[in-house]
Phi, psi and omega in degrees: 000142183248147179223152173293122179228160183273334182208115176301141187271351180173200179233157181210170179299133186287138172256078189258161171249134180280147177217162176292312173102167188297312187296310184295317181291320179294322178298317179301315180294317182298324183272008175087011179292150180271113181273354184297317178301317178295318177302314182296322179295317179293322177298321179297319179295323177294317179296327178280349182078020182251001184286141174273163182300322180296325177293324176297319179291323175298318179298321178301315180291319178300317179301317180293320179295334178270008176088008180258063188300311184299314179298319180298319181290326176298315178298314182300313181298321179295315180297315184289346178290339180237350177209134185238351186247127185227146179246135169251105186302149180267173185288331183275145179297327178236110183299139175280332186213148176240122181254134176254114179262131183257111189245167177245158176281091185211172181295172191296343178266003188265353175238150176304125178284068187294337179306319180297321183290338182254003181304136177065015179263173176261032180247129178270136182254122170249130178246121179252117178275123179266105193252140178305131179084350180243313175073212182264149176290156179296323172239130183282155173294149180302130178203162180263329180205145179243153176216136178279124180246359175294150184271183179272009185288162181303321183295341183261356188301319182293318178298316179298320180297318180295318179293319180299321179295326181275342190305318184301336181244026179294132187285347180228169177303135181241112183262161184049064187300141190297329181292338179273332182298325179300338180288349182279350179304143188305321184271005175251327187299319183295328177292319180297324186260004180301133175084004177290124181301132177077010181238132179244122175222115181296147173299125176253111188249137173286144178210170183245164175302320181299316179296315181294325177296318177297321178296320181294335180262005178077015180284330175227169177250164184305320184296343178285342174275310172202145193305321186266006184284140175201166171278143355289148181230161175256135177226146175206149175294145177297143175083002180261156179221176176056032174082007180293119178076003181285133180211150171257124184245123186274338184197180183297326179296317178295324178296315179300317179295322178297313181297327180294338182262351184248150179255346186295157180256340185234139186221166166247142175231152178203158176292146177279134175248119177278102184255023178299141176281176183297338179272005178086356179266153178258140180233121182239137186242146169245126179243145169255127176260111185239115179056035177088359183245138180276144175226143178281127176259313175195168177224121180253136182233126181205171179264019180229147183285327183273076192248138163218176196299321185291322182275001174274346177051049182297330183294341184262003183228110177295325180296315178298316181296324178298320178292321178295322179298317178295318178305316180288316182297319184264005192308310187298321183257008177240269184303309183295323178290320180298326184247025186302314182298314181294316181293318179298316181290322176299314180299319180295316183289320179293317172079358181278150179286332181213127173201168184244142179236128169259125190208176177209192170240130176283180187285356170262008180065025170276160177284114180263113184263125177269311179197163173224142175205173181251009187237001178297148184280126170242116191221171176236049183261345183295139184298122182297337178294330180266322183240066185296339182276350185279314182307315178299323180291318180294319178297328177296318178293315180298320180295320178295321180293313180293326176296322177298315178299315181297319181299315180292320178296318180294319179296325178294317180296319182293322179291332180278341183288000000 
């Protein structure tokens, strides 16, 4: 039986449920596999009363991958009400290391997709969902190192608070400590990184529909929301990701039209930074910060400022892919070296063992930071026939991640000896 407690008293043999897991199911969907037969089979087992908890969690993810988010979350919450610990088996018959990932009851994008980082490794993954009203078990499952994978979103705050309360007496190394994850929120990150040499991060200010409406009618000026704000500005609804509701507004008329199309009450605003290169194209980078060191995840190139990898259509341009390949190949002594001071200081201030940065270079060649989080997907799913340079780079990131876990586990063993 589990109870909300402030500090787990020790570790014990895990009572886990096995599941296919995030990486394998997402890969099937990404590669065009039909998930409907598996979904129907799992539904039949649930109807027969023979389904295991891990199968229920897999069904929840399949529903979300098929676009049935609400149904998937209902299934997930039901499963987590009676079972919270799940195992994703590792590739090796005998695991070298056991990692405990601390997750929240949230949609599939709300926890670090750690499965991808451990794919094909000899590390076994146990995921413990910290659920409202249930909390942490009195004795934790046996593990060598733990990592918090819940995000900085509002839905994860209670889970993070429970982990934070338990953290001082955690029996094993605890990475990505929960008190630091909250600093990744859009309106906190710019304060954390203010004044870092060679780094540009616009003030991201929370605002309301009422304020924006007044601004659109000339009742207030931009500076009354935040000092550096001006048109053109970037606006997005609070709590959204992947470009949902994101817009560049050139004037008050555009703002009024934007509000007429949105239903949300709370937004973030920031000054627009034109980061186009001299050829008129925009280049956006995703970096993984692992144990304080930056690694290149991808480079997106497009003729639009609101760019992310999918809308850059990199697979359709040999020229763009060639540039991305050079970016990855030369990363350590080019991009990373050019921004070493900014990246080192950012890593120090953020303080997390693992996080992701989406960034660019402004027209002064400073590191322009858009956002940082701990849950962006870093994967090795792109077809090697099209992206032959990616698998070696992804394996490099995965190796760095597993080496970080091993280092902390080894240091814990040495301190205990």
